[in-house]
GUFI-503579 format. One record per residue (C-alpha): x, y, z; residue in one letter; residue number from 1. Coordinates in steps of 0.2 Angstrom, whole numbers. Layout:
% GUFI-503579
((X,Y,Z),'a',NUM)
...
% end
This chain:
% GUFI-503579
((-890,-572,567),'m',1)
((-891,-576,548),'k',2)
((-902,-562,546),'e',3)
((-890,-551,554),'i',4)
((-875,-556,543),'l',5)
((-886,-553,527),'n',6)
((-889,-535,533),'r',7)
((-871,-533,537),'m',8)
((-867,-539,519),'k',9)
((-878,-526,512),'k',10)
((-871,-513,523),'i',11)
((-854,-518,517),'n',12)
((-859,-517,499),'k',13)
((-865,-499,501),'r',14)
((-849,-494,510),'v',15)
((-839,-503,495),'y',16)
((-849,-493,484),'l',17)
((-847,-476,493),'i',18)
((-827,-480,493),'i',19)
((-827,-483,475),'v',20)
((-836,-468,471),'i',21)
((-823,-458,482),'i',22)
((-809,-466,474),'l',23)
((-817,-461,456),'v',24)
((-819,-443,462),'v',25)
((-801,-442,468),'l',26)
((-794,-450,452),'l',27)
((-804,-437,442),'i',28)
((-797,-423,453),'s',29)
((-779,-430,450),'l',30)
((-780,-432,432),'l',31)
((-789,-414,431),'s',32)
((-775,-407,442),'y',33)
((-761,-416,430),'r',34)
((-770,-410,415),'g',35)
((-769,-392,421),'i',36)
((-751,-394,425),'v',37)
((-748,-402,409),'n',38)
((-757,-388,399),'r',39)
((-746,-375,409),'i',40)
((-730,-385,406),'r',41)
((-734,-385,387),'e',42)
((-736,-366,386),'n',43)
((-720,-361,396),'y',44)
((-702,-367,397),'n',45)
((-699,-380,409),'k',46)
((-686,-370,418),'e',47)
((-699,-357,423),'e',48)
((-711,-369,431),'i',49)
((-701,-376,446),'k',50)
((-716,-378,457),'e',51)
((-735,-380,457),'f',52)
((-746,-380,470),'d',53)
((-765,-378,475),'y',54)
((-762,-360,477),'r',55)
((-758,-356,459),'t',56)
((-770,-348,448),'y',57)
((-770,-339,431),'s',58)
((-778,-322,424),'v',59)
((-785,-321,406),'s',60)
((-791,-306,399),'g',61)
((-792,-297,382),'r',62)
((-781,-282,377),'i',63)
((-781,-274,360),'g',64)
((-778,-289,347),'t',65)
((-769,-300,359),'t',66)
((-774,-313,373),'l',67)
((-768,-309,390),'v',68)
((-764,-325,400),'t',69)
((-755,-321,417),'i',70)
((-749,-337,427),'i',71)
((-745,-333,446),'n',72)
((-734,-347,452),'e',73)
((-722,-342,466),'k',74)
((-721,-326,460),'g',75)
((-719,-330,440),'l',76)
((-729,-319,429),'e',77)
((-730,-322,411),'k',78)
((-739,-313,397),'v',79)
((-742,-323,382),'t',80)
((-755,-314,372),'y',81)
((-764,-297,372),'l',82)
((-782,-291,367),'e',83)
((-792,-277,373),'l',84)
((-810,-278,367),'n',85)
((-816,-291,379),'e',86)
((-815,-294,398),'k',87)
((-813,-312,400),'k',88)
((-815,-320,416),'p',89)
((-801,-326,428),'i',90)
((-798,-345,428),'e',91)
((-794,-351,446),'v',92)
((-785,-368,448),'y',93)
((-791,-376,459),'p',94)
((-807,-368,466),'k',95)
((-804,-358,481),'g',96)
((-801,-340,474),'k',97)
((-813,-331,463),'t',98)
((-812,-315,452),'q',99)
((-822,-300,460),'l',100)
((-816,-287,447),'a',101)
((-806,-286,431),'f',102)
((-801,-269,422),'d',103)
((-788,-260,412),'y',104)
((-783,-244,408),'k',105)
((-770,-236,396),'m',106)
((-755,-229,404),'e',107)
((-749,-222,388),'d',108)
((-748,-225,371),'r',109)
((-737,-241,373),'n',110)
((-742,-247,390),'h',111)
((-758,-254,399),'y',112)
((-763,-259,417),'e',113)
((-773,-274,420),'i',114)
((-780,-272,438),'q',115)
((-787,-288,447),'v',116)
((-795,-290,463),'e',117)
((-798,-308,471),'f',118)
((-812,-314,484),'s',119)
((-797,-317,497),'d',120)
((-794,-298,496),'g',121)
((-778,-298,486),'e',122)
((-776,-286,473),'n',123)
((-764,-286,459),'k',124)
((-760,-274,445),'t',125)
((-751,-280,429),'y',126)
((-742,-267,418),'t',127)
((-741,-274,400),'i',128)
((-728,-267,386),'d',129)
((-740,-267,369),'y',130)
((-736,-261,352),'e',131)
((-752,-251,347),'i',132)
((-759,-252,329),'p',133)
((-757,-238,317),'r',134)
((-758,-234,300),'v',135)
((-739,-231,296),'k',136)
((-741,-222,278),'g',137)
((-727,-216,267),'e',138)
((-718,-202,277),'y',139)
((-706,-195,261),'v',140)
((-695,-180,259),'l',141)
((-700,-169,245),'v',142)
((-692,-152,242),'d',143)
((-683,-151,259),'g',144)
((-698,-156,269),'i',145)
((-706,-172,276),'y',146)
((-723,-176,274),'v',147)
((-735,-191,273),'n',148)
((-738,-194,254),'k',149)
((-756,-194,248),'p',150)
((-763,-211,250),'d',151)
((-773,-217,234),'v',152)
((-771,-236,237),'t',153)
((-788,-238,246),'t',154)
((-806,-230,246),'g',155)
((-805,-225,227),'f',156)
((-810,-233,211),'v',157)
((-794,-231,200),'k',158)
((-803,-231,184),'e',159)
((-813,-215,190),'k',160)
((-801,-206,200),'t',161)
((-788,-194,192),'r',162)
((-773,-185,199),'y',163)
((-774,-166,198),'m',164)
((-760,-154,197),'y',165)
((-754,-137,195),'l',166)
((-749,-133,176),'n',167)
((-735,-120,172),'e',168)
((-749,-106,172),'a',169)
((-755,-111,189),'g',170)
((-771,-119,184),'n',171)
((-777,-135,192),'l',172)
((-778,-147,178),'v',173)
((-782,-165,176),'p',174)
((-768,-179,174),'g',175)
((-768,-198,172),'n',176)
((-781,-209,180),'w',177)
((-775,-218,195),'l',178)
((-771,-233,184),'t',179)
((-757,-223,176),'g',180)
((-742,-214,183),'e',181)
((-743,-199,196),'e',182)
((-738,-182,188),'p',183)
((-719,-176,193),'e',184)
((-727,-161,201),'n',185)
((-742,-168,209),'w',186)
((-739,-161,226),'f',187)
((-726,-150,235),'n',188)
((-732,-145,253),'y',189)
((-716,-134,255),'n',190)
((-724,-122,241),'k',191)
((-742,-125,247),'n',192)
((-745,-137,232),'n',193)
((-757,-149,241),'w',194)
((-761,-165,234),'g',195)
((-777,-165,224),'n',196)
((-788,-178,216),'i',197)
((-804,-178,205),'y',198)
((-816,-191,207),'v',199)
((-831,-194,194),'e',200)
((-844,-208,195),'s',201)
((-859,-208,183),'g',202)
((-858,-190,179),'g',203)
((-856,-184,198),'v',204)
((-839,-176,201),'d',205)
((-830,-171,218),'s',206)
((-813,-165,221),'y',207)
((-802,-170,236),'y',208)
((-788,-162,244),'v',209)
((-775,-173,255),'w',210)
((-772,-166,273),'i',211)
((-756,-174,280),'p',212)
((-754,-179,298),'r',213)
((-747,-164,308),'y',214)
((-746,-157,325),'c',215)
((-747,-138,329),'y',216)
((-746,-124,341),'k',217)
((-749,-105,342),'k',218)
((-735,-96,334),'d',219)
((-732,-82,347),'t',220)
((-717,-74,338),'t',221)
((-727,-70,323),'n',222)
((-745,-69,330),'s',223)
((-754,-54,334),'v',224)
((-772,-53,342),'s',225)
((-785,-55,330),'g',226)
((-772,-63,317),'n',227)
((-766,-78,325),'e',228)
((-754,-90,316),'r',229)
((-751,-108,319),'m',230)
((-733,-117,319),'d',231)
((-736,-133,310),'v',232)
((-725,-147,309),'k',233)
((-730,-163,298),'f',234)
((-726,-178,308),'i',235)
((-726,-197,305),'n',236)
((-738,-209,313),'t',237)
((-726,-213,327),'y',238)
((-729,-193,330),'d',239)
((-711,-190,326),'e',240)
((-705,-175,316),'y',241)
((-690,-176,305),'i',242)
((-681,-160,300),'d',243)
((-679,-161,280),'g',244)
((-664,-150,282),'n',245)
((-653,-159,295),'t',246)
((-662,-175,296),'g',247)
((-664,-173,316),'e',248)
((-679,-183,323),'t',249)
((-689,-175,336),'v',250)
((-699,-187,347),'t',251)
((-717,-184,352),'w',252)
((-713,-182,369),'e',253)
((-701,-167,366),'e',254)
((-715,-160,353),'l',255)
((-728,-161,367),'k',256)
((-716,-154,379),'a',257)
((-714,-139,367),'q',258)
((-734,-137,367),'g',259)
((-738,-146,352),'y',260)
((-754,-154,349),'e',261)
((-762,-166,337),'i',262)
((-779,-163,329),'p',263)
((-792,-177,333),'e',264)
((-796,-180,314),'a',265)
((-779,-189,313),'f',266)
((-785,-204,322),'g',267)
((-800,-216,319),'w',268)
((-810,-224,334),'q',269)
((-803,-242,337),'d',270)
((-818,-253,341),'a',271)
((-807,-264,350),'n',272)
((-800,-252,363),'i',273)
((-812,-240,372),'a',274)
((-806,-222,372),'g',275)
((-792,-226,359),'y',276)
((-790,-219,342),'t',277)
((-778,-227,328),'t',278)
((-766,-214,321),'p',279)
((-767,-211,302),'i',280)
((-755,-203,291),'p',281)
((-768,-191,284),'g',282)
((-785,-190,277),'y',283)
((-795,-184,261),'w',284)
((-805,-170,263),'m',285)
((-820,-166,249),'a',286)
((-817,-148,243),'k',287)
((-833,-147,232),'y',288)
((-844,-156,221),'q',289)
((-848,-149,204),'m',290)
((-863,-158,200),'t',291)
((-878,-169,206),'d',292)
((-888,-184,200),'l',293)
((-901,-175,190),'g',294)
((-891,-163,180),'n',295)
((-876,-171,170),'y',296)
((-863,-158,164),'i',297)
((-859,-171,150),'i',298)
((-868,-186,144),'d',299)
((-867,-197,130),'y',300)
((-873,-214,122),'l',301)
((-861,-228,122),'m',302)
((-864,-243,111),'t',303)
((-853,-258,108),'a',304)
((-852,-267,91),'g',305)
((-840,-277,81),'q',306)
((-829,-262,77),'t',307)
((-827,-257,95),'g',308)
((-834,-245,107),'i',309)
((-844,-230,100),'n',310)
((-847,-214,109),'v',311)
((-860,-203,101),'k',312)
((-875,-191,105),'n',313)
((-865,-180,117),'l',314)
((-875,-168,126),'t',315)
((-870,-154,138),'t',316)
((-877,-144,152),'s',317)
((-866,-128,157),'t',318)
((-864,-111,155),'n',319)
((-845,-111,154),'k',320)
((-837,-111,136),'e',321)
((-830,-129,132),'i',322)
((-813,-128,123),'a',323)
((-809,-146,121),'k',324)
((-816,-163,122),'y',325)
((-806,-178,127),'t',326)
((-810,-195,124),'y',327)
((-801,-209,134),'a',328)
((-803,-229,137),'i',329)
((-795,-238,151),'n',330)
((-786,-221,157),'g',331)
((-779,-217,141),'k',332)
((-783,-203,130),'i',333)
((-785,-208,113),'e',334)
((-794,-193,105),'h',335)
((-797,-174,106),'e',336)
((-809,-163,98),'s',337)
((-814,-145,99),'e',338)
((-833,-150,96),'t',339)
((-844,-164,102),'a',340)
((-841,-176,89),'e',341)
((-845,-195,88),'e',342)
((-829,-206,91),'y',343)
((-826,-225,90),'t',344)
((-813,-234,102),'f',345)
((-806,-248,90),'a',346)
((-797,-264,94),'n',347)
((-805,-264,111),'v',348)
((-798,-278,123),'a',349)
((-809,-291,130),'a',350)
((-815,-289,149),'g',351)
((-820,-273,157),'t',352)
((-817,-258,147),'n',353)
((-819,-241,155),'t',354)
((-823,-225,143),'v',355)
((-822,-207,149),'n',356)
((-827,-191,140),'v',357)
((-820,-174,148),'t',358)
((-824,-157,144),'t',359)
((-811,-144,148),'l',360)
((-810,-124,147),'d',361)
((-797,-114,139),'a',362)
((-786,-115,154),'n',363)
((-787,-134,154),'g',364)
((-797,-136,169),'s',365)
((-812,-147,170),'i',366)
((-829,-142,167),'i',367)
((-837,-159,167),'g',368)
((-834,-178,165),'s',369)
((-843,-194,162),'m',370)
((-837,-211,165),'t',371)
((-845,-227,160),'k',372)
((-840,-244,161),'e',373)
((-843,-259,147),'l',374)
((-843,-274,159),'l',375)
((-842,-292,150),'p',376)
((-860,-298,148),'a',377)
((-863,-315,155),'e',378)
((-880,-322,147),'v',379)
((-889,-338,146),'n',380)
((-882,-349,132),'e',381)
((-894,-350,117),'p',382)
((-905,-364,118),'e',383)
((-905,-375,101),'l',384)
((-911,-392,105),'s',385)
((-929,-388,97),'s',386)
((-921,-384,79),'f',387)
((-917,-397,66),'d',388)
((-898,-399,70),'q',389)
((-893,-400,51),'d',390)
((-904,-388,42),'t',391)
((-902,-374,55),'t',392)
((-886,-364,54),'f',393)
((-876,-351,65),'y',394)
((-875,-334,57),'v',395)
((-861,-323,61),'y',396)
((-851,-309,52),'w',397)
((-833,-307,47),'d',398)
((-822,-292,49),'s',399)
((-828,-285,33),'e',400)
((-846,-286,38),'g',401)
((-851,-301,27),'n',402)
((-863,-313,33),'e',403)
((-857,-331,36),'h',404)
((-870,-345,39),'n',405)
((-862,-361,32),'e',406)
((-859,-371,50),'i',407)
((-874,-381,56),'p',408)
((-879,-382,74),'i',409)
((-874,-400,74),'s',410)
((-857,-394,75),'k',411)
((-848,-382,87),'a',412)
((-852,-364,85),'p',413)
((-839,-352,77),'p',414)
((-828,-343,90),'e',415)
((-836,-326,86),'n',416)
((-854,-332,85),'w',417)
((-860,-319,98),'y',418)
((-853,-307,112),'n',419)
((-867,-298,120),'y',420)
((-854,-287,127),'t',421)
((-851,-279,110),'f',422)
((-870,-281,105),'s',423)
((-866,-296,94),'n',424)
((-882,-306,98),'w',425)
((-883,-325,94),'a',426)
((-892,-327,76),'n',427)
((-896,-343,67),'i',428)
((-906,-346,51),'v',429)
((-917,-360,47),'t',430)
((-921,-368,30),'r',431)
((-934,-380,26),'n',432)
((-942,-384,10),'n',433)
((-936,-367,2),'g',434)
((-942,-357,16),'v',435)
((-928,-346,25),'e',436)
((-930,-339,42),'t',437)
((-917,-329,53),'y',438)
((-919,-328,72),'l',439)
((-911,-319,86),'v',440)
((-909,-325,104),'w',441)
((-914,-314,118),'i',442)
((-906,-320,135),'p',443)
((-915,-316,151),'r',444)
((-913,-298,157),'y',445)
((-919,-285,170),'e',446)
((-921,-268,165),'y',447)
((-924,-249,172),'s',448)
((-930,-233,165),'l',449)
((-915,-219,167),'d',450)
((-926,-204,168),'q',451)
((-910,-192,167),'t',452)
((-902,-199,152),'s',453)
((-919,-204,144),'k',454)
((-915,-222,140),'r',455)
((-916,-239,148),'s',456)
((-903,-249,157),'n',457)
((-902,-267,155),'v',458)
((-893,-281,166),'n',459)
((-892,-299,159),'f',460)
((-898,-312,173),'i',461)
((-891,-330,173),'k',462)
((-902,-345,175),'g',463)
((-920,-341,179),'t',464)
((-918,-331,194),'g',465)
((-932,-319,198),'t',466)
((-922,-308,211),'k',467)
((-920,-290,203),'t',468)
((-909,-275,206),'t',469)
((-917,-261,215),'t',470)
((-928,-251,201),'g',471)
((-927,-264,189),'y',472)
((-939,-277,182),'e',473)
((-939,-292,172),'i',474)
((-951,-292,157),'p',475)
((-966,-303,156),'e',476)
((-959,-311,139),'a',477)
((-948,-323,150),'f',478)
((-963,-330,158),'k',479)
((-975,-344,152),'w',480)
((-989,-356,156),'g',481)
((-1007,-353,161),'d',482)
((-1003,-342,176),'n',483)
((-985,-337,170),'l',484)
((-978,-348,183),'e',485)
((-964,-353,172),'h',486)
((-948,-345,170),'e',487)
((-938,-343,153),'l',488)
((-919,-343,152),'t',489)
((-922,-333,136),'g',490)
((-931,-335,119),'y',491)
((-929,-334,101),'w',492)
((-938,-321,91),'i',493)
((-940,-321,72),'s',494)
((-930,-306,64),'k',495)
((-936,-309,47),'y',496)
((-941,-322,33),'q',497)
((-931,-320,18),'l',498)
((-941,-332,7),'s',499)
((-956,-343,4),'e',500)
((-957,-359,-5),'a',501)
((-961,-351,-22),'t',502)
((-958,-357,-39),'a',503)
((-945,-344,-40),'t',504)
((-935,-343,-23),'p',505)
((-921,-331,-20),'n',506)
((-909,-345,-23),'v',507)
((-913,-361,-30),'g',508)
((-906,-378,-36),'a',509)
((-910,-396,-42),'e',510)
((-903,-407,-28),'v',511)
((-904,-426,-30),'s',512)
((-897,-441,-22),'a',513)
((-894,-456,-32),'v',514)
((-885,-471,-26),'g',515)
((-870,-465,-16),'n',516)
((-869,-449,-24),'n',517)
((-878,-431,-23),'i',518)
((-879,-420,-37),'m',519)
((-882,-402,-37),'i',520)
((-886,-392,-53),'k',521)
((-896,-377,-61),'n',522)
((-892,-365,-48),'i',523)
((-906,-351,-51),'t',524)
((-917,-339,-41),'g',525)
((-922,-321,-42),'t',526)
((-906,-315,-33),'l',527)
((-894,-326,-43),'v',528)
((-902,-321,-59),'n',529)
((-902,-302,-55),'s',530)
((-884,-303,-51),'a',531)
((-879,-311,-66),'i',532)
((-890,-300,-77),'t',533)
((-881,-285,-69),'n',534)
((-864,-293,-74),'g',535)
((-860,-297,-56),'t',536)
((-847,-312,-55),'e',537)
((-853,-325,-41),'l',538)
((-845,-340,-33),'k',539)
((-854,-354,-27),'y',540)
((-848,-363,-10),'e',541)
((-853,-382,-9),'y',542)
((-853,-388,8),'y',543)
((-857,-406,15),'l',544)
((-863,-407,33),'n',545)
((-854,-391,37),'g',546)
((-838,-395,27),'e',547)
((-833,-384,12),'l',548)
((-830,-397,-1),'k',549)
((-829,-386,-17),'h',550)
((-830,-369,-24),'t',551)
((-837,-366,-42),'g',552)
((-838,-351,-53),'n',553)
((-853,-356,-64),'s',554)
((-872,-358,-58),'n',555)
((-874,-371,-73),'t',556)
((-860,-382,-66),'e',557)
((-865,-399,-60),'n',558)
((-857,-403,-45),'y',559)
((-857,-421,-37),'v',560)
((-853,-426,-20),'y',561)
((-846,-444,-24),'e',562)
((-843,-460,-15),'n',563)
((-854,-457,0),'l',564)
((-860,-469,13),'e',565)
((-876,-477,7),'v',566)
((-892,-476,17),'n',567)
((-884,-461,26),'h',568)
((-893,-444,28),'t',569)
((-883,-429,22),'y',570)
((-886,-411,22),'t',571)
((-880,-401,7),'v',572)
((-878,-382,7),'n',573)
((-874,-370,-7),'v',574)
((-869,-353,-3),'i',575)
((-869,-340,-16),'v',576)
((-858,-324,-14),'r',577)
((-851,-311,-24),'e',578)
((-834,-316,-30),'k',579)
((-825,-299,-28),'e',580)
((-832,-294,-12),'s',581)
((-837,-309,-3),'n',582)
((-854,-302,0),'k',583)
((-868,-315,5),'y',584)
((-881,-316,-9),'i',585)
((-891,-332,-3),'g',586)
((-890,-351,0),'s',587)
((-900,-367,-4),'v',588)
((-900,-381,8),'t',589)
((-907,-399,6),'n',590)
((-906,-413,18),'k',591)
((-906,-430,7),'l',592)
((-903,-449,12),'t',593)
((-892,-459,0),'t',594)
((-899,-475,-5),'r',595)
((-893,-490,-16),'g',596)
((-900,-492,-34),'i',597)
((-907,-510,-39),'n',598)
((-896,-517,-52),'a',599)
((-904,-522,-69),'p',600)
((-910,-540,-69),'l',601)
((-905,-549,-86),'l',602)
((-909,-567,-81),'t',603)
((-925,-567,-93),'s',604)
((-917,-562,-108),'f',605)
((-908,-573,-121),'n',606)
((-890,-570,-118),'k',607)
((-884,-573,-136),'e',608)
((-896,-561,-143),'q',609)
((-895,-547,-131),'t',610)
((-883,-533,-130),'y',611)
((-879,-519,-119),'y',612)
((-882,-501,-125),'v',613)
((-873,-486,-120),'y',614)
((-870,-468,-127),'y',615)
((-853,-459,-130),'d',616)
((-850,-440,-126),'e',617)
((-858,-435,-141),'e',618)
((-873,-444,-136),'d',619)
((-870,-457,-150),'n',620)
((-877,-474,-147),'e',621)
((-865,-489,-147),'i',622)
((-869,-507,-145),'v',623)
((-858,-516,-134),'g',624)
((-855,-534,-128),'n',625)
((-868,-548,-126),'k',626)
((-875,-549,-110),'i',627)
((-867,-565,-107),'s',628)
((-850,-555,-107),'e',629)
((-844,-540,-95),'e',630)
((-854,-525,-95),'a',631)
((-846,-509,-102),'p',632)
((-838,-498,-88),'q',633)
((-850,-483,-92),'n',634)
((-866,-493,-97),'w',635)
((-877,-483,-85),'y',636)
((-875,-470,-72),'n',637)
((-892,-464,-64),'y',638)
((-884,-449,-56),'m',639)
((-881,-442,-74),'y',640)
((-897,-448,-81),'s',641)
((-888,-462,-90),'k',642)
((-901,-475,-89),'w',643)
((-898,-495,-91),'a',644)
((-902,-499,-109),'n',645)
((-901,-515,-119),'i',646)
((-906,-521,-136),'v',647)
((-913,-538,-142),'v',648)
((-909,-542,-159),'t',649)
((-905,-557,-172),'d',650)
((-892,-546,-181),'g',651)
((-874,-545,-180),'n',652)
((-864,-532,-170),'v',653)
((-849,-525,-177),'e',654)
((-840,-509,-173),'g',655)
((-855,-504,-160),'g',656)
((-867,-506,-173),'k',657)
((-881,-518,-178),'i',658)
((-881,-525,-196),'t',659)
((-891,-538,-205),'g',660)
((-905,-538,-192),'e',661)
((-924,-543,-196),'t',662)
((-929,-535,-178),'y',663)
((-921,-525,-164),'k',664)
((-931,-521,-148),'n',665)
((-924,-508,-136),'y',666)
((-927,-510,-117),'f',667)
((-923,-498,-102),'v',668)
((-922,-502,-84),'w',669)
((-933,-493,-71),'i',670)
((-926,-496,-54),'p',671)
((-938,-496,-40),'r',672)
((-942,-478,-34),'y',673)
((-955,-467,-24),'a',674)
((-960,-450,-30),'y',675)
((-968,-435,-24),'s',676)
((-977,-420,-33),'l',677)
((-970,-403,-29),'d',678)
((-984,-391,-32),'q',679)
((-973,-377,-30),'t',680)
((-959,-381,-42),'k',681)
((-971,-389,-53),'k',682)
((-961,-406,-55),'r',683)
((-960,-423,-47),'s',684)
((-946,-426,-34),'e',685)
((-939,-445,-35),'v',686)
((-929,-456,-22),'v',687)
((-923,-473,-28),'f',688)
((-927,-487,-16),'l',689)
((-915,-502,-12),'e',690)
((-921,-520,-14),'g',691)
((-941,-521,-12),'t',692)
((-941,-508,2),'s',693)
((-958,-500,5),'t',694)
((-950,-487,18),'e',695)
((-951,-470,10),'v',696)
((-950,-452,15),'p',697)
((-965,-443,21),'a',698)
((-976,-437,6),'g',699)
((-969,-451,-6),'y',700)
((-978,-465,-14),'e',701)
((-971,-480,-24),'i',702)
((-980,-482,-41),'p',703)
((-991,-498,-43),'e',704)
((-980,-503,-58),'a',705)
((-968,-510,-44),'f',706)
((-982,-522,-37),'k',707)
((-988,-539,-46),'w',708)
((-999,-553,-42),'g',709)
((-1018,-555,-40),'d',710)
((-1019,-544,-25),'n',711)
((-1003,-535,-30),'l',712)
((-994,-543,-15),'e',713)
((-977,-545,-23),'h',714)
((-965,-530,-25),'e',715)
((-952,-528,-39),'l',716)
((-935,-522,-38),'t',717)
((-937,-514,-54),'g',718)
((-943,-518,-72),'y',719)
((-938,-516,-90),'w',720)
((-949,-505,-101),'i',721)
((-949,-507,-119),'s',722)
((-942,-489,-127),'k',723)
((-947,-492,-145),'y',724)
((-947,-508,-158),'q',725)
((-938,-502,-174),'l',726)
((-943,-517,-185),'t',727)
((-957,-531,-184),'d',728)
% end
């Protein structure tokens, strides 16, 4: 009995589980049903949805560019969206009806029929009103006749397409480019003056004529066998004809009833609607092409520089006599000539510039034309990290063509440093120990050889891309590595080296840093001496770290950069120019570090018998106070080679002179320094050292005189050396 009860419990659990599953299914069905109802109620007004039952279904399809959704609910049918390019399946809610067929056909230009067949034998046909797509155009009245105006808004490059019109002599001549205004008498279809344009690209030119939309029928009143004539009416894209005299509109239905037809050329196949064409207002038809790619009627070399865009080396290939050459930029003719001459477009704006040269005959008609675009060049920025930031300078030229190179690359470049669009390449100059080298930046590019024009075409490449334009290749110079596996963004190439480290450089000077001052004196050199010998006045621009500090007129001027920071490295640059023309002659550049000068030590001298010695402007000796008293203000100045001097004497000092002495010994203070022998200039270079520092510039050494001790293990800040002893 117990076992039976246990089995019953298991059976009941299964029953309970089945019941739960059924309830879940019913709940899901209910929720789905309510979801369907809610979706429909969201799409339609509540007043339209009064009842909804299991026999309700919806039809979805595609017509034109609009989705079709038809809801059959107690006779209610609703069209919400139309599209014809796809045939969507019919959705049936709930299951019970299935779609057997779905099709549509065009009843007329504005109506479609959707035909639906269902599995239960019911067939439905839905008629849908639909606005067909069309290119409306501009239907305008010109000289008593309505016609669709020639459309130049799409399909043509404005900078390479020109209006053509009939001049007073009846010759078809060129007008403005499409970037400008159209001629007043561009077209007049009442006088058989059809709209014409001229397109030229890369020397290949074509003529086009505008065919406006029209309908036609045979003119039975004026036609004879073998000489049939057509009655033509220009119509809009609604296929309506408007009488230019009365303003009366004739519909297509009326025109069609009168026997008019529309050529198939005035519609293009709509990919979305099978068998349907979209009405267009007209089309351009090519009349003829005058040139081919292998034979340019006219060609020229176009180069861009700081002065503008230059057109030169004009060549022609025609049997016709050329009466005039016109030179235009950006759709505006700036110059005309009877011969093929060189011409420069000045004051060219930034951005893309379009240049055109056209040859005309005596009637003003085009013989040939060539249009070229100067596109803004985007190049890889010059790489400057490998150069000394203080002794390398940007090189650029002003509007007068004078060279400038005063700004070190440690600073921002000048605004007009380079512009590859106008062939203004990035240049720098490096100066190192008297050696001056100019370099130019070659950014990454691709090139192709134009066999027709016998020249190479170049496109710059950003980054290190290796993808090339068809027919182009990248020079191997932009590759490096054992297997040329690395790519360069560009490289610097040496243009020329102006000078070497010689005893007589192009421009030279004595440059020294003493204490917190830097002095420049004795500016010489072959170029300086030559200019002075020829009587050319020069000026001397003194720069400190790229900033102009002084302009002098004499090469013998001793100029001092004063009160600088001690133990700081400075770059001094002296640029020599012709005073009148500002023409660049040359420059001298030095990189120096200011260092403190050790003050004279006086503790070992007898304070009552030792006196300061200094010299006046006429170099007369003056004996000053005792060293126990205040030192004279101009006691010494190593910048100007005024060394610290003292005298030891037993005499009396009156009026700056010693009297009644039995002895007097003169001493001069030698502050600690390091030196280097310059074999080129045949002189020694000296830098003073602060304290007992042993850190010296490369190539310099400290004299042993500044060491003392059994093993020379001690360092001196300086020492006094006897100049001379006048008495004994």
